[in-house]
C-alpha positions as CSV (number, residue, x, y, z in Angstrom):
1,M,-27.8,26.0,-32.7
2,K,-27.5,24.8,-28.7
3,R,-25.6,28.4,-27.6
4,G,-28.7,30.1,-29.2
5,R,-31.4,28.0,-27.4
6,S,-29.1,28.5,-23.9
7,K,-29.2,32.4,-24.8
8,M,-32.7,32.4,-25.3
9,M,-33.3,30.3,-22.3
10,R,-31.4,32.8,-20.4
11,D,-33.6,35.8,-22.0
12,A,-36.8,34.0,-21.0
13,A,-35.6,33.4,-17.3
14,E,-34.5,36.8,-17.2
15,L,-38.4,38.0,-18.4
16,Q,-39.6,36.1,-15.7
17,K,-37.8,37.2,-12.6
18,K,-38.2,41.2,-14.1
19,D,-42.5,40.3,-14.9
20,R,-41.9,38.3,-11.2
21,A,-40.2,41.6,-9.6
22,K,-42.7,43.8,-11.4
23,K,-45.9,42.0,-10.1
24,L,-44.1,41.6,-6.3
25,I,-44.0,45.2,-6.6
26,R,-47.5,45.6,-7.4
27,V,-48.4,43.3,-4.3
28,N,-46.9,45.2,-1.9
29,S,-48.0,48.6,-3.6
30,L,-51.5,47.4,-3.2
31,I,-51.0,46.3,0.4
32,N,-49.6,49.8,1.1
33,H,-52.2,51.7,-0.7
34,A,-55.0,49.6,1.2
35,N,-53.3,50.0,4.6
36,L,-53.5,54.0,4.2
37,S,-57.0,54.3,2.4
38,H,-59.4,56.0,4.3
39,N,-62.2,54.4,2.1
40,T,-62.9,50.6,3.3
41,G,-64.3,49.3,0.4
42,Q,-61.3,50.4,-1.4
43,A,-59.1,48.8,0.9
44,I,-61.1,45.6,0.5
45,E,-61.0,45.9,-3.0
46,K,-57.1,46.6,-3.2
47,Y,-56.6,43.8,-0.6
48,Q,-58.3,40.7,-3.3
49,K,-56.2,42.1,-6.1
50,A,-52.8,41.7,-4.0
51,I,-54.2,38.5,-2.9
52,N,-54.6,37.4,-6.5
53,L,-51.8,38.6,-7.4
54,G,-49.3,37.2,-4.6
55,E,-51.5,33.6,-5.1
56,E,-50.3,33.7,-9.2
57,I,-46.7,34.5,-8.3
58,G,-46.6,32.3,-5.0
59,E,-45.7,34.8,-2.5
60,K,-47.1,33.4,0.8
61,S,-46.2,36.2,3.2
62,L,-47.9,38.9,1.2
63,V,-51.0,36.7,0.4
64,A,-51.2,36.3,4.2
65,K,-50.3,39.9,5.0
66,A,-53.4,40.5,2.3
67,Y,-55.7,38.3,4.0
68,L,-55.2,39.8,7.3
69,G,-55.7,43.4,6.2
70,L,-58.6,41.9,4.2
71,G,-60.0,40.4,7.6
72,V,-59.4,43.9,9.3
73,G,-61.5,45.8,6.5
74,Y,-64.3,43.5,6.4
75,Q,-64.1,43.8,10.5
76,A,-64.8,47.6,9.9
77,K,-67.8,47.0,7.6
78,R,-69.0,45.1,10.5
79,N,-69.4,41.8,8.3
80,F,-68.1,39.4,11.0
81,S,-68.1,36.0,9.0
82,E,-66.3,37.7,5.8
83,A,-63.8,38.9,8.7
84,K,-63.3,35.0,10.2
85,N,-62.7,33.6,7.0
86,S,-59.8,36.2,5.9
87,F,-58.4,35.9,9.3
88,E,-58.4,32.2,9.7
89,K,-57.1,32.2,6.3
90,S,-53.9,34.3,7.2
91,K,-53.2,32.2,9.7
92,E,-52.9,28.8,8.3
93,I,-51.0,30.5,5.6
94,Y,-48.7,32.3,8.5
95,Q,-48.5,29.0,10.3
96,G,-47.7,27.1,7.0
97,L,-44.8,29.6,7.0
98,D,-44.3,28.8,10.4
99,Q,-44.1,32.1,11.6
100,Q,-45.9,31.9,14.7
101,K,-45.7,35.1,16.4
102,H,-47.7,36.5,13.2
103,A,-50.4,33.3,14.1
104,K,-50.7,34.2,17.5
105,N,-51.1,38.1,16.4
106,I,-54.2,36.8,14.4
107,Q,-55.8,34.4,16.9
108,S,-56.0,37.7,19.5
109,K,-57.3,38.9,16.5
110,L,-60.0,36.2,16.1
111,A,-60.9,36.6,19.7
112,R,-61.8,40.4,19.7
113,L,-63.6,40.1,16.6
114,A,-65.9,36.9,18.2
115,E,-66.5,39.4,21.6
116,E,-66.9,42.0,19.0
117,S,-70.1,40.4,17.0
118,G,-71.2,38.6,20.4
119,S,-71.6,42.4,21.8
120,L,-73.6,43.4,18.8
121,G,-75.8,40.7,18.9
122,N,-76.3,41.7,22.7
123,R,-77.2,45.0,22.1
124,I,-79.7,44.1,18.9
125,L,-81.4,41.5,21.6
126,Q,-81.3,44.5,24.3
127,K,-82.8,46.8,22.0
128,V,-85.2,44.6,20.5
129,G,-86.1,44.1,24.4
130,F,-86.9,47.5,25.3
131,A,-89.5,47.8,22.6
132,T,-91.1,44.8,23.3
133,A,-91.2,46.1,27.0
134,I,-92.8,48.9,26.0
135,I,-94.9,47.7,23.6
136,G,-96.1,45.3,26.1
137,F,-96.9,47.2,29.3
138,L,-98.7,50.2,26.9
139,G,-100.6,47.9,24.6
140,S,-101.5,46.2,28.5
141,V,-102.5,49.0,30.5
142,F,-104.7,50.1,26.5
143,F,-106.6,46.7,27.1
144,M,-106.8,46.1,30.9
145,T,-108.3,49.6,30.9
146,N,-111.5,50.2,29.5
147,S,-111.9,53.6,30.1
148,F,-109.3,54.3,27.8
149,T,-110.9,52.6,24.0
150,G,-114.4,52.4,25.7
151,Y,-114.5,49.5,22.9
152,A,-114.7,51.8,20.2
153,I,-111.2,50.4,18.3
154,V,-112.7,46.9,18.3
155,E,-116.3,45.4,19.8
156,I,-114.9,42.8,22.5
157,N,-116.0,42.0,25.4
158,Q,-114.4,42.9,28.8
159,Q,-113.1,39.3,29.6
160,S,-111.4,39.1,25.9
161,S,-110.2,43.0,26.5
162,S,-108.6,41.8,30.1
163,L,-107.0,38.4,28.2
164,F,-105.4,40.9,25.8
165,G,-104.3,43.0,28.4
166,V,-102.7,40.1,30.3
167,V,-101.2,38.5,27.7
168,L,-99.1,41.9,26.5
169,F,-98.1,42.3,30.2
170,L,-96.6,39.1,30.0
171,I,-94.6,39.8,26.8
172,G,-93.8,43.2,28.6
173,I,-92.2,41.2,31.0
174,V,-89.9,38.9,28.5
175,G,-89.3,42.1,26.7
176,L,-87.9,43.3,30.1
177,Y,-85.9,40.6,31.1
178,F,-83.9,40.7,27.6
179,W,-83.4,44.4,27.9
180,T,-81.7,44.2,31.3
181,S,-80.1,40.9,30.9
182,R,-76.4,41.2,29.3
């Protein structure tokens, strides 16, 4: 009886090893296919599957690698908050595995990500500033020069029209400031 039970235990252990090996190969395959994918959405999906399967079998180094790839995918899609979260998870796992070289690599990716996300905000602010400057200056000319409107749009007096013009001019100045600032 003991002999039969020990053989079953060995067989079960052997099956578990084979199952783990298959899952390990699947995780590697998912990561490699994601790395080669030209479709960022599909790559992100494969990295997420690799993370789930890697966590299931306890293969931390592959999970860290998948989180790194996931961060790159999110960065390419300009989803900076998800990219940052993925990079930080990867860095944390690599530090836990005492793989400081990988952790430093991810730290530099986080720094570049911060620059990239900040420059996007600056570009948007500059575009908004440009549009505000143009609208403000054109609006100020429109309202300050009564010969343009002839008060045909709205029945307002000269003083109110000039006040609108001055306010729009000041808005244009503020927009010009944001447009020219870095």
